[in-house]
All heavy atoms as an XYZ file, in Angstrom:
792
protein
N      11.051     21.393     -1.882
C      10.488     20.217     -1.222
C      11.215     18.938     -1.735
O      11.294     18.700     -2.950
C       9.037     20.141     -1.559
C       8.180     20.267     -0.329
S       6.408     19.938     -0.684
C       5.783     21.522     -0.427
N      11.631     18.135     -0.759
C      12.191     16.840     -1.126
C      11.284     15.712     -0.919
O      10.517     15.711      0.098
C      13.423     16.654     -0.284
N      11.224     14.732     -1.848
C      10.417     13.587     -1.747
C      11.354     12.406     -1.600
O      12.237     12.164     -2.516
C       9.497     13.389     -2.927
O       8.655     14.601     -2.934
C       8.592     12.183     -2.809
N      11.117     11.560     -0.614
C      11.968     10.352     -0.434
C      10.981      9.140     -0.400
O      10.089      9.042      0.412
C      12.696     10.436      0.977
C      13.492      9.111      1.142
C      13.660     11.657      1.001
N      11.274      8.233     -1.347
C      10.432      7.010     -1.467
C      11.128      5.993     -0.590
O      12.341      5.759     -0.768
C      10.414      6.581     -2.913
C       9.797      7.573     -3.814
C      10.638      8.473     -4.479
C       8.413      7.695     -3.943
C      10.085      9.435     -5.315
C       7.899      8.663     -4.741
C       8.737      9.576     -5.505
O       8.209     10.493     -6.276
N      10.379      5.294      0.236
C      11.062      4.366      1.151
C      10.060      3.394      1.863
O       8.899      3.466      1.708
C      11.762      5.218      2.237
C      10.887      6.052      3.135
C      11.568      7.028      3.995
C      11.920      6.442      5.327
N      12.484      7.478      6.235
N      10.716      2.429      2.556
C       9.981      1.575      3.495
C       9.730      2.425      4.703
O      10.652      2.954      5.373
C      10.775      0.372      3.884
C      10.019     -0.494      4.906
C      11.149     -0.523      2.724
N       8.474      2.714      4.983
C       8.069      3.604      6.067
C       8.172      2.912      7.423
O       8.464      3.528      8.433
C       6.734      4.227      5.841
C       6.629      5.091      4.581
C       5.155      5.402      4.313
C       7.490      6.326      4.628
N       7.808      1.609      7.461
C       7.861      0.887      8.736
C       7.559     -0.584      8.543
O       6.866     -0.907      7.474
N       8.021     -1.424      9.353
C       7.733     -2.836      9.382
C       7.669     -3.291     10.806
O       8.424     -2.858     11.672
C       8.889     -3.613      8.654
C       8.983     -3.255      7.175
C      10.084     -4.083      6.477
O      11.192     -4.048      6.936
N       9.745     -4.641      5.361
N       6.686     -4.153     11.081
C       6.514     -4.751     12.390
C       5.827     -6.092     12.323
O       5.019     -6.362     11.418
C       5.694     -3.755     13.284
C       4.247     -3.657     12.784
C       5.808     -4.190     14.756
N       6.248     -6.906     13.288
C       5.488     -8.168     13.471
C       4.973     -8.090     14.978
O       5.715     -8.408     15.910
C       6.444     -9.366     13.332
O       5.738    -10.560     13.341
N       3.765     -7.571     15.149
C       3.352     -7.153     16.508
C       3.006     -8.298     17.389
O       2.713     -9.424     16.988
C       2.110     -6.387     16.186
C       1.549     -6.898     14.898
C       2.751     -7.340     14.081
N       3.087     -8.005     18.689
C       2.630     -8.948     19.712
C       1.061     -9.187     19.563
O       0.336     -8.298     19.040
C       2.919     -8.418     21.085
N       0.627    -10.293     19.933
C      -0.816    -10.620     19.846
C      -1.694     -9.763     20.700
O      -1.237     -9.337     21.843
C      -0.997    -12.121     20.210
N      -2.783     -9.431     20.152
C      -3.820     -8.646     20.857
C      -3.361     -7.356     21.419
O      -3.857     -6.968     22.497
C      -4.465     -9.571     21.963
C      -4.906    -10.871     21.385
O      -5.648    -10.891     20.391
N      -4.598    -12.009     22.022
N      -2.451     -6.678     20.759
C      -1.961     -5.377     21.152
C      -1.855     -4.432     19.993
O      -1.181     -4.884     18.939
C      -0.581     -5.508     21.824
O      -0.692     -6.425     22.897
C      -0.045     -4.209     22.337
N      -2.392     -3.300     20.047
C      -2.150     -2.358     18.934
C      -0.703     -1.831     18.895
O      -0.191     -1.544     19.994
C      -3.123     -1.155     19.121
N      -0.089     -1.838     17.782
C       1.285     -1.349     17.642
C       1.320     -0.371     16.564
O       0.738     -0.415     15.508
C       2.100     -2.546     17.132
C       2.370     -3.600     18.143
O       3.497     -3.662     18.715
N       1.439     -4.444     18.545
N       2.136      0.735     16.843
C       2.333      1.777     15.812
C       3.405      1.283     14.838
O       4.547      1.021     15.305
C       2.690      3.059     16.504
O       1.638      3.496     17.332
C       2.973      4.158     15.421
N       3.111      1.177     13.602
C       4.092      0.720     12.635
C       4.863      1.982     11.974
O       5.917      1.842     11.537
C       3.485     -0.169     11.544
C       2.483      0.531     10.697
C       4.485     -0.835     10.691
N       4.181      3.101     11.975
C       4.797      4.307     11.409
C       4.155      5.555     11.981
O       2.954      5.674     12.117
C       4.553      4.278      9.875
C       5.097      5.486      9.179
C       6.451      5.799      9.091
C       4.194      6.436      8.686
C       6.882      6.944      8.488
C       4.638      7.666      8.075
C       5.980      7.870      7.955
O       6.450      8.996      7.365
N       4.947      6.555     12.295
C       4.492      7.874     12.617
C       5.231      8.868     11.764
O       6.478      8.772     11.581
C       4.816      8.183     14.105
O       4.197      7.205     14.923
C       4.386      9.615     14.498
N       4.513      9.812     11.180
C       5.096     10.800     10.304
C       5.985     11.752     11.100
O       5.560     12.223     12.117
C       3.970     11.629      9.602
C       4.574     12.636      8.636
C       2.985     10.710      8.814
N       7.193     11.969     10.616
C       8.111     12.881     11.358
C       7.554     14.331     11.307
O       6.790     14.657     10.458
C       9.416     12.820     10.577
C       9.339     11.537      9.800
C       7.828     11.318      9.507
N       8.098     15.150     12.198
C       7.703     16.628     12.250
C       8.061     17.336     10.936
O       9.046     16.838     10.259
C       8.386     17.264     13.391
N       7.323     18.283     10.579
C       7.617     19.032      9.301
C       7.620     18.166      8.069
O       8.394     18.512      7.138
C       8.941     19.843      9.433
N       6.828     17.153      8.092
C       6.826     16.175      6.931
C       5.387     15.753      6.694
O       4.516     15.697      7.556
C       7.599     14.885      7.307
O       8.986     15.276      7.625
C       7.625     13.883      6.187
N       5.081     15.518      5.392
C       3.861     14.872      4.968
C       4.206     13.545      4.372
O       5.302     13.421      3.916
C       3.163     15.739      3.954
O       2.728     16.970      4.440
N       3.275     12.632      4.364
C       3.553     11.270      3.840
C       2.449     10.872      2.959
O       1.251     11.016      3.314
C       3.849     10.253      4.978
O       4.906     10.740      5.715
C       4.092      8.854      4.441
N       2.751     10.132      1.902
C       1.742      9.423      1.085
C       2.098      7.943      1.226
O       3.244      7.565      0.793
C       1.750      9.874     -0.406
C       0.808      9.046     -1.226
C       1.505     11.362     -0.517
N       1.228      7.197      1.788
C       1.382      5.754      1.960
C       0.839      5.098      0.670
O      -0.360      5.211      0.399
C       0.663      5.269      3.191
C       0.800      3.680      3.269
C       1.160      5.883      4.406
N       1.684      4.471     -0.095
C       1.251      3.853     -1.358
C       0.761      2.467     -1.122
O      -0.245      2.033     -1.744
C       2.409      3.884     -2.339
O       3.452      3.132     -1.868
N       1.429      1.672     -0.366
C       1.066      0.243     -0.183
C       1.325     -0.227      1.265
O       2.267      0.133      1.804
C       1.867     -0.607     -1.181
O       1.651     -0.161     -2.463
C       1.405     -2.131     -1.038
N       0.396     -1.051      1.728
C       0.568     -1.723      2.959
C       0.427     -3.257      2.652
O      -0.511     -3.675      2.069
C      -0.490     -1.333      4.045
C      -0.376      0.173      4.336
C      -0.313     -2.155      5.327
C      -1.437      0.740      5.227
N       1.473     -3.991      3.050
C       1.469     -5.446      2.899
C       1.293     -6.127      4.204
O       1.874     -5.736      5.250
C       2.827     -5.886      2.285
C       3.035     -5.463      0.853
S       1.840     -6.133     -0.335
C       2.065     -7.888     -0.195
N       0.399     -7.088      4.285
C       0.188     -7.976      5.431
C       0.548     -9.398      5.019
O      -0.061     -9.907      4.056
C      -1.227     -7.867      5.966
C      -1.601     -6.385      6.290
C      -1.403     -8.722      7.228
C      -2.464     -5.762      5.260
N       1.418     -9.996      5.720
C       1.847    -11.407      5.443
C       1.503    -12.271      6.624
O       1.964    -11.973      7.748
C       3.349    -11.344      5.156
S       3.976    -12.994      4.806
N       0.748    -13.320      6.332
C       0.489    -14.318      7.364
C       1.581    -15.410      7.333
O       1.655    -16.199      6.386
C      -0.877    -14.907      7.241
C      -1.302    -15.841      8.312
O      -0.526    -16.205      9.168
N      -2.583    -16.291      8.277
N       2.334    -15.484      8.420
C       3.476    -16.449      8.456
C       3.015    -17.829      9.076
O       3.870    -18.677      9.315
C       4.693    -15.849      9.257
C       5.095    -14.502      8.781
C       6.036    -13.838      9.782
C       5.760    -14.638      7.448
N       1.770    -17.909      9.369
C       1.264    -19.064     10.099
C       0.500    -19.986      9.185
O       0.015    -19.516      8.136
C       0.319    -18.608     11.208
C       0.118    -19.551     12.316
O       0.554    -20.694     12.167
O      -0.537    -19.172     13.308
N       0.341    -21.252      9.629
C      -0.560    -22.229      8.859
C      -1.950    -22.155      9.253
O      -2.727    -23.093      8.889
C       0.073    -23.655      9.181
C       1.392    -23.871      8.495
O       1.558    -23.399      7.324
N       2.285    -24.615      9.121
N      -2.327    -21.073      9.939
C      -3.739    -20.934     10.420
C      -4.175    -19.539      9.886
O      -3.409    -18.570      9.952
C      -3.745    -20.958     11.864
O      -3.236    -22.227     12.344
C      -5.244    -20.785     12.409
N      -5.413    -19.453      9.506
C      -5.988    -18.134      9.067
C      -5.993    -17.288     10.333
O      -6.138    -17.684     11.419
C      -7.407    -18.344      8.529
N      -5.805    -15.991     10.098
C      -5.732    -14.931     11.155
C      -6.567    -13.774     10.769
O      -7.113    -13.663      9.651
C      -4.246    -14.519     11.401
C      -3.327    -15.668     11.762
C      -3.685    -16.108     13.164
N      -2.832    -17.225     13.591
C      -3.033    -17.954     14.624
N      -4.004    -17.670     15.425
N      -2.219    -18.955     14.930
N      -6.658    -12.825     11.713
C      -7.305    -11.559     11.403
C      -6.367    -10.400     11.805
O      -5.525    -10.586     12.672
C      -8.694    -11.388     12.103
O      -8.451    -11.395     13.527
C      -9.649    -12.492     11.758
N      -6.665     -9.254     11.248
C      -5.829     -8.071     11.535
C      -6.705     -6.798     11.584
O      -7.818     -6.802     10.974
C      -4.730     -7.887     10.570
C      -5.131     -7.508      9.175
C      -5.298     -6.192      8.776
C      -5.435     -8.495      8.254
C      -5.699     -5.850      7.521
C      -5.892     -8.160      6.998
C      -5.919     -6.839      6.602
O      -6.447     -6.457      5.333
N      -6.224     -5.830     12.257
C      -6.808     -4.462     12.274
C      -5.808     -3.531     11.748
O      -4.565     -3.665     11.958
C      -7.215     -4.037     13.653
C      -8.244     -4.980     14.343
O      -8.900     -5.814     13.699
N      -8.433     -4.773     15.602
N      -6.283     -2.509     11.121
C      -5.436     -1.440     10.536
C      -6.137     -0.067     10.791
O      -7.356      0.039     10.490
C      -5.246     -1.650      9.068
C      -4.417     -0.729      8.252
C      -2.968     -0.704      8.748
C      -4.465     -1.061      6.788
N      -5.395      0.847     11.352
C      -6.039      2.129     11.696
C      -5.070      3.313     11.343
O      -3.861      3.129     11.384
C      -6.336      2.183     13.186
N      -5.643      4.422     11.015
C      -4.921      5.722     10.832
C      -5.301      6.625     11.922
O      -6.543      6.957     12.061
C      -5.275      6.308      9.435
C      -4.572      7.610      9.289
C      -4.841      5.333      8.316
N      -4.348      7.066     12.704
C      -4.621      7.821     13.954
C      -4.065      9.241     13.684
O      -2.875      9.413     13.630
C      -4.011      7.192     15.112
C      -4.366      8.021     16.436
C      -4.524      5.776     15.338
N      -4.929     10.290     13.569
C      -4.436     11.633     13.446
C      -3.618     12.148     14.653
O      -3.860     11.664     15.772
C      -5.710     12.448     13.235
C      -6.691     11.481     12.743
C      -6.387     10.174     13.462
N      -2.714     13.057     14.346
C      -1.901     13.610     15.374
C      -2.715     14.127     16.591
O      -3.792     14.739     16.409
C      -1.122     14.820     14.803
O      -0.322     15.420     15.816
N      -2.279     13.775     17.770
C      -2.937     14.252     18.990
C      -4.148     13.421     19.447
O      -4.742     13.767     20.494
N      -4.521     12.407     18.703
C      -5.642     11.572     19.034
C      -5.154     10.196     19.528
O      -4.003      9.786     19.223
C      -6.490     11.379     17.823
C      -7.272     12.575     17.331
C      -8.254     12.287     16.292
O      -8.691     11.165     16.074
N      -8.662     13.347     15.501
N      -5.949      9.536     20.249
C      -5.750      8.125     20.674
C      -6.475      7.238     19.776
O      -7.517      7.652     19.216
C      -6.206      7.966     22.167
O      -5.425      8.813     23.037
N      -6.057      6.057     19.640
C      -6.733      5.052     18.838
C      -8.196      4.861     19.243
O      -8.433      4.676     20.470
C      -5.971      3.734     18.901
C      -6.588      2.544     18.106
C      -6.517      2.872     16.608
C      -5.750      1.286     18.341
N      -9.081      4.991     18.349
C     -10.511      4.892     18.617
C     -11.226      4.194     17.436
O     -10.630      4.040     16.357
C     -11.158      6.254     18.831
N     -12.419      3.815     17.578
C     -13.172      3.112     16.553
C     -13.205      3.883     15.252
O     -13.102      3.238     14.174
C     -14.687      2.852     17.011
C     -14.760      1.758     18.064
C     -16.216      1.457     18.372
O     -17.081      2.234     18.198
N     -16.445      0.235     18.954
N     -13.278      5.189     15.316
C     -13.409      5.996     14.069
C     -12.081      5.884     13.205
O     -12.178      6.248     12.055
C     -13.738      7.418     14.367
C     -12.582      8.122     15.153
C     -12.971      9.554     15.500
C     -11.832     10.221     16.206
N     -12.205     11.614     16.527
N     -11.006      5.441     13.779
C      -9.690      5.373     13.092
C      -9.518      4.192     12.196
O      -8.584      4.174     11.394
C      -8.597      5.502     14.069
C      -8.631      6.680     14.931
O      -8.599      6.630     16.158
N      -8.707      7.919     14.353
N     -10.341      3.102     12.353
C     -10.107      1.876     11.676
C     -10.392      1.975     10.150
O     -11.450      2.499      9.741
C     -10.862      0.687     12.288
C     -10.249      0.303     13.621
C     -10.764      0.741     14.851
C      -9.063     -0.471     13.606
C     -10.202      0.392     15.989
C      -8.480     -0.823     14.826
C      -9.038     -0.357     15.974
O      -8.472     -0.724     17.195
N      -9.477      1.425      9.314
C      -9.833      1.265      7.965
C      -9.941     -0.179      7.553
O     -10.380     -0.574      6.470
C      -8.724      1.999      7.069
C      -7.330      1.448      7.300
C      -8.825      3.496      7.254
C      -6.323      2.047      6.364
N      -9.537     -1.085      8.477
C      -9.824     -2.533      8.438
C      -9.932     -2.997      9.867
O      -9.114     -2.662     10.690
C      -8.647     -3.235      7.691
N     -10.990     -3.863     10.056
C     -11.204     -4.382     11.387
C     -11.526     -5.858     11.402
O     -12.523     -6.208     10.643
C     -12.328     -3.586     12.156
C     -12.388     -3.941     13.569
C     -11.626     -3.318     14.550
C     -13.373     -4.850     14.066
C     -11.661     -3.634     15.838
C     -13.464     -5.201     15.364
C     -12.680     -4.570     16.254
N     -10.805     -6.651     12.092
C     -11.014     -8.077     12.094
C     -10.987     -8.645     10.646
O     -11.783     -9.551     10.329
C     -12.311     -8.465     12.805
N     -10.182     -8.086      9.816
C     -10.114     -8.425      8.417
C      -9.385     -9.822      8.339
O      -8.341    -10.032      8.934
C      -9.367     -7.486      7.540
N      -9.941    -10.779      7.511
C      -9.317    -12.084      7.502
C      -8.175    -12.116      6.565
O      -8.098    -11.385      5.550
C     -10.428    -12.970      6.996
C     -11.292    -12.025      6.163
C     -11.157    -10.712      6.872
N      -7.150    -12.926      6.929
C      -6.075    -13.250      6.040
C      -5.767    -14.770      6.104
O      -5.609    -15.304      7.157
C      -4.779    -12.429      6.371
C      -3.642    -12.706      5.341
C      -4.329    -12.592      7.828
C      -2.494    -11.798      5.384
N      -5.892    -15.478      4.938
C      -5.710    -16.877      4.946
C      -4.407    -17.344      5.373
O      -3.465    -16.555      5.359
C      -5.970    -17.240      3.405
C      -6.717    -16.071      2.831
C      -6.192    -14.901      3.596
N      -4.272    -18.577      5.753
C      -3.022    -19.210      6.154
C      -1.977    -18.993      5.118
O      -2.247    -19.098      3.884
C      -3.206    -20.716      6.488
N      -0.744    -18.738      5.529
C       0.483    -18.601      4.643
C       0.128    -17.756      3.362
O       0.607    -18.057      2.322
C       1.115    -19.927      4.283
O       0.116    -20.673      3.493
C       1.482    -20.683      5.448
N      -0.551    -16.648      3.499
C      -0.886    -15.815      2.402
C      -0.505    -14.336      2.718
O      -0.136    -14.071      3.799
C      -2.436    -15.873      2.198
C      -2.842    -15.473      0.803
O      -1.941    -15.076     -0.013
O      -4.018    -15.450      0.511
N      -0.452    -13.538      1.671
C      -0.236    -12.107      1.798
C      -1.319    -11.294      1.132
O      -1.936    -11.733      0.229
C       1.153    -11.767      1.095
O       2.219    -12.371      1.821
N      -1.530    -10.126      1.738
C      -2.499     -9.190      1.125
C      -1.833     -7.855      0.926
O      -1.132     -7.349      1.888
C      -3.722     -9.000      2.119
C      -4.455    -10.324      2.254
C      -4.606     -7.915      1.652
C      -5.598    -10.324      3.291
N      -1.979     -7.275     -0.237
C      -1.428     -5.978     -0.551
C      -2.563     -4.944     -0.670
O      -3.545     -5.140     -1.385
N      -2.493     -3.882      0.100
C      -3.454     -2.814      0.043
C      -2.750     -1.586     -0.580
O      -1.929     -0.982      0.036
C      -3.943     -2.494      1.467
C      -4.457     -3.585      2.336
C      -4.783     -3.161      3.710
C      -5.725     -4.194      1.656
N      -3.229     -1.292     -1.783
C      -2.667     -0.077     -2.458
C      -3.865      0.984     -2.474
O      -4.694      0.932     -3.226
C      -2.293     -0.411     -3.862
O      -1.273     -1.460     -3.890
C      -1.704      0.769     -4.615
N      -3.686      1.900     -1.438
C      -4.783      2.820     -1.178
C      -4.476      4.280     -1.131
O      -5.354      5.077     -1.052
C      -5.491      2.336      0.118
C      -4.533      2.167      1.224
C      -6.300      1.141     -0.106
C      -5.136      1.670      2.523
N      -3.150      4.628     -1.161
C      -2.841      6.053     -1.251
C      -3.330      6.866     -0.040
O      -3.995      7.903     -0.223
N      -2.908      6.477      1.171
C      -3.321      7.305      2.388
C      -2.416      8.480      2.468
O      -1.168      8.358      2.268
C      -3.111      6.439      3.628
C      -4.080      5.183      3.535
C      -3.372      7.214      4.871
C      -3.783      4.136      4.609
N      -2.971      9.603      2.781
C      -2.202     10.841      3.011
C      -2.127     11.221      4.472
O      -3.203     11.148      5.135
C      -2.771     12.048      2.166
O      -4.146     12.219      2.539
C      -2.695     11.823      0.714
N      -0.954     11.473      4.929
C      -0.750     11.740      6.378
C       0.011     13.042      6.559
O       0.874     13.374      5.798
C      -0.013     10.574      6.995
C      -0.582      9.183      6.863
C       0.433      8.177      7.422
C      -1.889      9.071      7.582
N      -0.409     13.700      7.671
C       0.327     14.927      8.065
C       1.312     14.686      9.205
O       1.316     13.536      9.750
C      -0.675     15.982      8.510
N       2.096     15.569      9.583
C       3.091     15.451     10.646
C       2.408     14.818     11.860
O       1.371     15.295     12.300
C       3.739     16.762     10.950
N       3.061     13.832     12.472
C       2.712     13.183     13.699
C       1.451     12.273     13.602
O       0.989     11.658     14.557
C       2.503     14.160     14.830
C       3.816     14.896     15.149
O       4.884     14.274     15.234
N       3.759     16.223     15.167
N       0.862     12.084     12.427
C      -0.187     11.103     12.207
C       0.478      9.737     12.249
O       1.691      9.650     12.047
C      -0.892     11.262     10.835
C      -1.745     12.480     10.748
O      -1.960     13.191     11.754
O      -2.174     12.800      9.585
N      -0.246      8.693     12.572
C       0.365      7.378     12.631
C      -0.519      6.302     12.057
O      -1.750      6.479     11.886
C       0.722      7.034     14.099
O      -0.380      6.947     14.886
N       0.096      5.174     11.790
C      -0.619      3.983     11.364
C      -0.372      2.918     12.409
O       0.686      2.591     12.831
C      -0.017      3.450     10.019
C      -0.284      4.488      8.926
C      -0.635      2.081      9.620
C       0.296      4.101      7.539
N      -1.496      2.350     12.843
C      -1.495      1.345     13.886
C      -1.967      0.001     13.404
O      -2.916      0.007     12.545
C      -2.499      1.834     15.076
O      -2.461      0.841     16.082
N      -1.327     -1.130     13.788
C      -1.779     -2.423     13.372
C      -1.953     -3.266     14.554
O      -1.480     -3.047     15.702
C      -0.719     -3.031     12.430
C      -0.557     -2.200     11.174
C       0.618     -3.184     13.121
N      -2.727     -4.368     14.400
C      -3.111     -5.242     15.424
C      -3.303     -6.717     14.830
O      -3.780     -6.817     13.706
C      -4.437     -4.767     16.015
C      -5.081     -5.719     17.034
C      -4.911     -5.520     18.372
C      -5.919     -6.810     16.591
C      -5.595     -6.340     19.320
C      -6.470     -7.637     17.521
C      -6.338     -7.432     18.900
O      -6.960     -8.210     19.796
N      -2.799     -7.607     15.564
C      -2.927     -9.032     15.056
C      -3.548     -9.897     16.193
O      -3.320     -9.606     17.485
C      -1.518     -9.538     14.826
O      -1.554    -10.946     14.658
N      -4.306    -10.895     15.821
C      -4.865    -11.740     16.802
C      -3.953    -12.941     17.030
O      -4.305    -13.905     17.683
C      -6.243    -12.282     16.404
C      -6.214    -13.306     15.280
O      -5.266    -13.356     14.474
N      -7.231    -14.158     15.280
N      -2.674    -12.878     16.628
C      -1.768    -14.000     16.759
C      -0.372    -13.464     17.105
O       0.074    -12.459     16.628
C      -1.615    -14.720     15.362
O      -0.606    -15.623     15.386
N       0.307    -14.212     17.960
C       1.618    -13.781     18.397
C       2.587    -13.891     17.289
O       2.866    -14.922     16.759
C       2.081    -14.691     19.542
O       1.141    -14.580     20.586
C       3.401    -14.246     20.082
N       3.207    -12.796     16.848
C       4.265    -12.543     15.841
C       4.043    -13.476     14.633
O       5.023    -13.830     13.967
C       5.650    -12.764     16.437
C       5.920    -11.684     17.505
C       5.902    -14.129     17.036
N       2.852    -13.785     14.229
C       2.646    -14.545     13.005
C       2.117    -13.687     11.855
O       1.970    -14.237     10.794
C       1.704    -15.744     13.249
C       2.362    -16.791     14.079
O       3.564    -17.109     13.899
N       1.678    -17.459     14.958
N       1.959    -12.455     12.042
C       1.656    -11.541     10.955
C       2.685    -10.513     10.834
O       3.234    -10.042     11.895
C       0.269    -10.805     11.186
C      -1.049    -11.618     11.066
C      -2.147    -10.715     11.208
C      -1.061    -12.460      9.810
N       3.086    -10.187      9.617
C       4.108     -9.179      9.419
C       3.474     -8.050      8.584
O       2.809     -8.381      7.593
C       5.308     -9.757      8.647
N       3.709     -6.805      8.990
C       3.136     -5.647      8.263
C       4.305     -4.795      7.755
O       5.222     -4.559      8.432
C       2.359     -4.780      9.252
C       1.105     -5.411      9.752
C       1.210     -6.250     10.907
C      -0.117     -5.169      9.238
C       0.058     -6.849     11.430
C      -1.278     -5.775      9.771
C      -1.166     -6.671     10.902
N       4.157     -4.445      6.482
C       5.137     -3.498      5.834
C       4.384     -2.315      5.233
O       3.401     -2.537      4.522
C       5.973     -4.281      4.758
O       6.770     -5.293      5.349
N       4.929     -1.132      5.484
C       4.276      0.061      4.926
C       5.270      0.712      4.036
O       6.418      1.033      4.428
C       3.902      1.003      6.133
C       3.185      2.269      5.602
C       2.959      0.291      7.034
N       4.843      1.075      2.830
C       5.705      1.735      1.814
C       5.113      3.012      1.365
O       3.922      3.155      1.203
C       5.893      0.804      0.545
C       6.348     -0.606      0.892
C       5.416     -1.653      1.120
C       7.713     -0.887      1.022
C       5.909     -2.877      1.544
C       8.196     -2.142      1.261
C       7.244     -3.175      1.547
N       5.958      3.987      1.058
C       5.436      5.256      0.583
C       6.465      6.325      0.403
O       7.670      5.946      0.280
N       6.083      7.555      0.456
C       6.990      8.671      0.283
C       6.773      9.741      1.314
O       5.607     10.042      1.628
C       6.892      9.296     -1.050
O       5.682      9.067     -1.748
N       7.874     10.200      1.841
C       7.877     11.371      2.798
C       8.222     12.615      2.004
O       9.208     12.681      1.217
C       8.893     11.145      3.888
C       8.507     10.045      4.819
C       9.467      9.757      5.930
O      10.654     10.130      5.783
O       9.006      9.196      7.020
N       7.466     13.682      2.276
C       7.674     14.949      1.599
C       8.072     16.028      2.675
O       7.235     16.219      3.600
C       6.414     15.355      0.869
C       6.066     14.270     -0.138
C       6.639     16.706      0.115
C       4.635     14.116     -0.359
N       9.219     16.578      2.580
C       9.634     17.584      3.581
C      10.300     18.784      2.909
O      10.565     18.757      1.776
C      10.633     16.933      4.601
O      11.706     16.402      3.922
């Protein structure tokens, strides 16, 4: 088994639209070590963060953060150790047009 530590995904999503920032490749497991959210705006914003299991559509049960506040020009680091199986994904949402940046870090095991 090989373990690769890497930037799993980065996105600055369109406003009011759920965006997939990372999907686990086939025949791979992933441990997400940290998710960083950066507010690039001079205004406080909110974000949503969800983990969507393979074969499912985004639903209320998938959220691990919903309408979570992030102060103006600030960053939040979530070190939570999410474990994902093949084809699971992480979805993010911003209430602001390209003013939040999401970065996901972790390791892929294949």
